[in-house]
VEXSEVEX-138754 format. One line per field, with one value per residue: residue in one letter; y, z, x of N, C-alpha, C in turn. Coordinates in nm, 2 decimals. Each point is the difference from the previous one (the first is absolute). Layout:
<pts>
aa <- c(a,...)
n.py <- c(Y,...)
n.pz <- c(Z,...)
n.px <- c(X,...)
ca.py <- c(Y,...)
ca.pz <- c(Z,...)
ca.px <- c(X,...)
c.py <- c(Y,...)
c.pz <- c(Z,...)
c.px <- c(X,...)
</pts>
This chain:
<pts>
aa <- c(m,e,t,c,i,e,c,g,e,k,i,i,g,r,s,d,k,k,f,c,n,d,a,c,r,n,s,y,n,n,k,q,n,k,d,s,s,n,l,m,r,t,i,n,s,k,l,r,k,n,f,k,i,l,s,e,q,n,f,v,e,g,k,a,k,t,s,k,n,k,l,t,t,a,g,f,d,f,e,y,f,t,n,i,k,i,y,k,n,g,s,q,y,f,f,v,y,d,y,g,y,k,l,l,e,d,g,f,v,l,v,v,r,k,d)
n.py <- c(-0.51,0.02,0.00,-0.09,0.10,-0.09,-0.06,0.10,-0.04,-0.03,0.14,-0.05,0.10,0.08,0.11,0.04,-0.12,-0.02,-0.07,-0.13,0.00,-0.02,-0.13,0.03,0.08,-0.09,-0.09,0.08,0.04,-0.13,-0.04,0.09,-0.05,-0.09,0.09,0.09,-0.11,-0.05,0.12,0.03,-0.12,0.02,0.12,-0.04,-0.10,0.09,0.08,-0.10,-0.04,0.13,0.01,-0.13,0.03,0.12,-0.06,-0.08,0.13,0.00,0.05,0.11,0.03,-0.08,-0.04,-0.02,-0.06,0.00,-0.10,0.08,-0.06,0.01,0.13,0.03,-0.06,0.07,0.08,0.09,0.07,0.07,-0.05,-0.08,0.11,0.03,0.05,0.12,0.00,0.14,-0.03,0.09,-0.11,-0.02,-0.08,-0.09,-0.04,-0.13,0.02,-0.12,0.07,-0.08,-0.06,0.07,0.04,0.01,0.03,-0.07,0.05,-0.04,0.02,0.08,-0.06,0.12,-0.09,0.07,0.01,0.04,0.09)
n.pz <- c(-4.41,0.10,0.10,0.08,0.08,0.04,-0.10,-0.08,0.04,-0.11,-0.01,0.03,-0.08,0.10,-0.07,0.11,-0.03,0.13,0.04,-0.01,0.13,0.08,-0.02,-0.12,-0.01,0.06,-0.07,-0.10,0.03,0.03,-0.10,-0.07,0.07,-0.03,-0.02,-0.06,-0.07,0.00,-0.03,-0.09,-0.05,0.01,-0.04,-0.10,-0.01,0.02,-0.09,-0.08,0.03,-0.02,-0.10,-0.03,0.03,-0.06,-0.10,0.04,0.02,0.13,-0.09,0.07,-0.05,-0.09,0.12,-0.01,0.11,-0.05,0.00,-0.02,0.10,0.05,-0.04,0.04,0.11,-0.01,-0.03,0.09,-0.11,0.09,-0.09,0.00,-0.06,0.00,0.12,0.02,0.11,0.00,0.12,0.02,0.08,-0.13,0.03,-0.02,-0.10,0.00,-0.12,0.02,-0.10,0.06,0.02,0.11,0.02,0.13,-0.01,0.11,0.12,0.04,-0.13,0.03,-0.05,-0.03,-0.01,-0.11,0.00,-0.13,0.02)
n.px <- c(0.39,-0.08,0.09,-0.05,0.00,-0.09,-0.07,-0.02,-0.12,-0.05,-0.02,-0.12,-0.04,-0.03,0.02,-0.06,-0.04,0.03,-0.11,0.03,0.01,-0.10,0.03,0.03,-0.11,-0.07,0.06,-0.01,-0.12,-0.02,0.07,-0.07,-0.11,0.09,0.10,-0.07,-0.04,0.12,0.05,-0.09,0.02,0.13,-0.01,-0.09,0.09,0.10,-0.06,-0.03,0.12,0.05,-0.08,0.03,0.13,-0.01,-0.06,0.09,0.02,0.01,-0.09,0.01,-0.12,0.04,0.05,0.13,0.05,0.11,0.09,0.10,0.04,-0.13,-0.01,0.12,-0.03,-0.11,0.11,-0.05,0.00,0.06,0.08,-0.11,-0.05,-0.13,-0.01,0.04,-0.06,0.01,-0.05,-0.11,-0.01,0.05,-0.10,0.10,-0.09,0.05,-0.05,-0.06,-0.04,-0.10,0.11,0.00,0.12,0.02,0.12,-0.01,0.01,0.12,0.01,-0.09,-0.11,-0.05,-0.09,-0.03,-0.13,0.01,-0.10)
ca.py <- c(-0.06,0.03,-0.12,0.02,0.04,-0.10,-0.13,0.01,-0.06,0.09,0.06,0.02,0.09,0.15,0.03,0.05,-0.11,-0.04,-0.13,-0.09,-0.03,0.05,-0.06,0.06,0.13,-0.01,-0.05,0.11,0.11,-0.05,0.01,0.14,0.05,-0.10,0.06,0.09,-0.08,-0.07,0.10,0.03,-0.12,-0.01,0.11,-0.02,-0.11,0.06,0.08,-0.09,-0.07,0.10,0.02,-0.11,0.00,0.11,-0.03,-0.11,0.05,0.00,0.14,0.04,0.13,0.04,0.01,-0.11,0.03,-0.12,0.04,0.00,-0.13,-0.10,0.02,-0.05,-0.15,-0.05,0.02,0.13,0.07,0.14,0.08,0.00,0.06,0.07,0.15,0.06,0.11,0.08,0.07,0.13,0.00,-0.04,-0.15,-0.05,-0.13,-0.06,-0.08,-0.10,0.01,0.07,-0.02,0.09,-0.02,0.11,-0.05,0.06,-0.02,-0.13,-0.11,-0.03,0.05,0.02,-0.03,0.05,-0.05,0.10,-0.05)
ca.pz <- c(0.11,0.13,0.09,0.14,0.07,0.10,-0.05,-0.13,-0.09,-0.09,0.05,-0.09,0.05,-0.02,-0.04,0.11,0.11,0.04,0.05,-0.07,0.09,0.14,0.08,-0.03,0.06,0.15,0.03,-0.03,0.10,0.13,0.00,0.01,0.13,0.10,0.11,0.08,0.06,0.12,0.11,0.05,0.07,0.13,0.08,0.03,0.09,0.13,0.05,0.04,0.12,0.10,0.01,0.07,0.14,0.07,0.01,0.09,0.14,0.08,0.00,0.09,-0.05,-0.11,0.04,0.06,0.04,-0.01,0.01,-0.13,0.00,-0.05,-0.15,-0.07,0.01,-0.09,-0.13,-0.04,-0.05,0.03,-0.11,-0.10,0.04,-0.12,0.02,0.14,0.04,0.12,0.05,0.05,0.13,-0.02,0.00,-0.13,-0.02,-0.12,-0.04,-0.10,-0.05,0.10,0.13,0.03,0.13,0.06,0.09,0.13,0.08,0.07,-0.09,-0.02,-0.13,0.00,-0.13,-0.02,-0.12,-0.05,-0.02)
ca.px <- c(-0.07,0.05,0.02,-0.02,0.13,0.02,0.04,0.05,-0.10,-0.06,-0.12,-0.11,-0.10,0.03,0.14,0.07,0.01,0.14,0.00,-0.08,-0.11,0.00,0.10,0.13,0.00,0.01,0.13,0.09,-0.02,0.04,0.15,0.04,-0.03,0.03,0.07,-0.09,-0.11,0.06,0.01,-0.14,-0.05,0.06,-0.05,-0.14,-0.01,0.03,-0.12,-0.11,0.04,-0.01,-0.15,-0.05,0.05,-0.07,-0.14,-0.02,0.02,-0.13,-0.05,-0.11,-0.04,0.09,0.14,0.06,0.14,0.09,0.14,0.07,0.07,-0.10,-0.02,0.12,0.00,-0.11,0.04,-0.03,0.11,-0.03,0.04,-0.10,-0.13,-0.05,0.00,0.02,-0.10,0.04,-0.12,0.02,0.07,0.14,0.01,0.03,-0.04,0.04,-0.12,0.00,-0.14,-0.08,0.05,0.11,0.07,0.08,0.11,-0.01,0.12,0.02,-0.01,-0.14,-0.06,-0.15,-0.05,-0.13,-0.07,-0.08,-0.14)
c.py <- c(0.03,-0.13,0.04,0.03,-0.09,-0.13,0.00,-0.06,0.11,0.05,0.02,0.10,0.15,0.02,0.05,-0.10,-0.03,-0.14,-0.09,-0.04,0.06,-0.06,0.06,0.14,0.00,-0.05,0.11,0.10,-0.05,0.01,0.15,0.06,-0.09,0.06,0.08,-0.08,-0.07,0.09,0.03,-0.12,-0.01,0.11,-0.03,-0.12,0.04,0.08,-0.09,-0.07,0.10,0.03,-0.11,0.00,0.11,-0.04,-0.10,0.04,0.00,0.14,0.02,0.14,0.05,0.02,-0.13,0.04,-0.13,0.05,-0.01,-0.14,-0.11,0.01,-0.05,-0.15,-0.06,0.02,0.14,0.08,0.15,0.10,0.01,0.04,0.08,0.15,0.04,0.11,0.06,0.08,0.13,0.01,-0.05,-0.15,-0.04,-0.15,-0.05,-0.10,-0.11,-0.02,0.07,-0.04,0.09,-0.04,0.12,-0.06,0.07,-0.02,-0.14,-0.12,-0.04,0.07,0.01,-0.03,0.05,-0.05,0.12,-0.06,0.04)
c.pz <- c(0.13,0.08,0.14,0.07,0.12,-0.05,-0.14,-0.11,-0.09,0.06,-0.11,0.07,-0.03,-0.02,0.12,0.12,0.02,0.04,-0.08,0.08,0.14,0.08,-0.02,0.05,0.15,0.04,-0.02,0.11,0.14,0.01,0.02,0.14,0.12,0.13,0.08,0.06,0.12,0.12,0.06,0.07,0.14,0.10,0.04,0.10,0.14,0.06,0.04,0.13,0.12,0.03,0.08,0.15,0.08,0.02,0.10,0.15,0.07,0.02,0.11,-0.04,-0.10,0.03,0.06,0.04,0.00,0.01,-0.14,-0.02,-0.05,-0.15,-0.08,0.00,-0.10,-0.15,-0.06,-0.04,0.01,-0.12,-0.11,0.05,-0.12,0.01,0.14,0.02,0.12,0.04,0.06,0.13,-0.01,-0.01,-0.14,0.00,-0.14,-0.04,-0.10,-0.05,0.11,0.15,0.02,0.13,0.03,0.09,0.13,0.07,0.05,-0.10,-0.03,-0.13,0.02,-0.15,-0.01,-0.13,-0.05,-0.02,-0.14)
c.px <- c(0.08,0.01,-0.02,0.13,0.03,0.05,0.05,-0.09,-0.06,-0.13,-0.11,-0.10,0.05,0.15,0.08,0.01,0.15,0.01,-0.10,-0.13,0.01,0.11,0.14,0.00,0.02,0.14,0.11,-0.01,0.04,0.15,0.05,-0.02,0.04,0.07,-0.10,-0.12,0.05,0.01,-0.14,-0.06,0.06,-0.06,-0.14,-0.01,0.03,-0.11,-0.11,0.03,-0.02,-0.15,-0.06,0.03,-0.08,-0.15,-0.03,0.02,-0.14,-0.04,-0.11,-0.03,0.10,0.14,0.05,0.14,0.08,0.14,0.06,0.07,-0.10,-0.03,0.11,0.01,-0.10,0.04,-0.02,0.13,-0.03,0.04,-0.10,-0.13,-0.05,-0.01,0.03,-0.10,0.05,-0.12,0.04,0.08,0.14,0.02,0.02,-0.04,0.04,-0.12,0.04,-0.14,-0.08,0.04,0.13,0.07,0.08,0.10,-0.01,0.13,0.01,-0.03,-0.15,-0.05,-0.15,-0.05,-0.15,-0.06,-0.09,-0.14,-0.05)
</pts>
C-alpha cells in the first residue's frame, strides 16, 4: 500500500497516485513553490502599481508629461518594467505592459500609451 506524501494517509486508487486527495496535492505543491511564488507575487504587485500610476496620467493624444518626482511620490518604482523598446531615432522607452515612459531632461518623464 502506498501512502500520501503530504499527510501519510493510505492512498486508494491508481498505483501511481502520490496524494490521497486534491487538498493534499495542492498543499504539497504550494509548499514546494512558496519561495518562487512569493518573489513573483512581489514583482507582479510592483508591476501592477506601476501600471496603475502610468494609466492615471492626463493623456492628450496618447501622451502625457509629468515629473519623475511626482511618479516617485505616487509610489512608482523605475526598476520594474516589462520591456524596453528602442525606436529608429534612438529614443529608449521603458514599458509597463502597454504604457511606456521616456526619461527626459530636467527630471521630466514622457508617458505614452500604445494603441
